[in-house]
C-alpha positions in Angstrom: 92.2 84.5 114.1 90.9 83.6 110.7 92.3 82.6 107.6 90.0 83.4 104.6 90.2 82.6 100.6 90.7 85.4 98.5 89.4 83.3 95.4 87.2 80.4 94.8 89.9 77.8 94.6 88.1 75.3 92.7 87.0 77.7 90.1 90.5 79.1 89.7 92.0 75.3 89.4 89.0 74.6 86.6 90.5 77.9 84.9 93.9 76.3 84.7 92.8 73.1 83.3 92.4 71.1 86.8 88.8 69.6 86.7 87.6 67.9 89.8 87.8 64.8 87.7 91.3 65.4 86.8 92.2 66.5 90.5 90.7 63.1 91.7 92.4 60.8 88.9 95.9 62.4 89.3 95.3 62.2 93.3 96.2 65.7 93.8 93.8 66.6 96.6 91.5 64.3 98.6 87.8 64.4 98.2 87.7 65.9 101.9 90.2 68.6 100.7 88.0 69.4 97.8 85.0 69.7 100.1 86.8 71.9 102.5 87.8 74.3 99.4 84.0 74.3 98.5 82.8 75.1 102.0 85.8 77.8 102.6 87.2 75.7 105.5 91.0 75.9 106.1 93.4 73.2 104.7 96.9 72.2 105.5 99.7 74.3 104.5 100.8 71.3 102.2 97.5 71.7 100.2 97.9 75.4 100.2 101.3 75.1 98.8 100.1 72.7 96.2 97.5 75.1 95.1 100.1 77.7 94.7 102.2 75.5 92.5 99.2 74.5 90.4 98.1 78.1 90.0 101.5 79.5 89.7 100.5 82.0 92.4 101.9 83.4 95.9 100.0 82.2 99.1 99.0 85.9 99.7 97.4 85.8 96.2 94.9 83.0 97.5 94.5 83.4 101.4 94.1 86.7 103.8 94.1 87.0 107.5 91.1 88.6 109.3 90.9 89.4 112.9 87.8 88.0 114.4 
């Protein structure tokens, strides 16, 4: 089982005004979570929920399931 991101999370957040500086300053995500987004590693559902809230989207808009 493999969860994949449909979008570049960091770029999408930047497009909504959330630079990595702002994310760190407002403590929206930890540095390790940002690194996981950069390397397309999975993160907790709590972090996925936060991304959806910040982007105003649904989980299905940012992740997909792919059989291995």
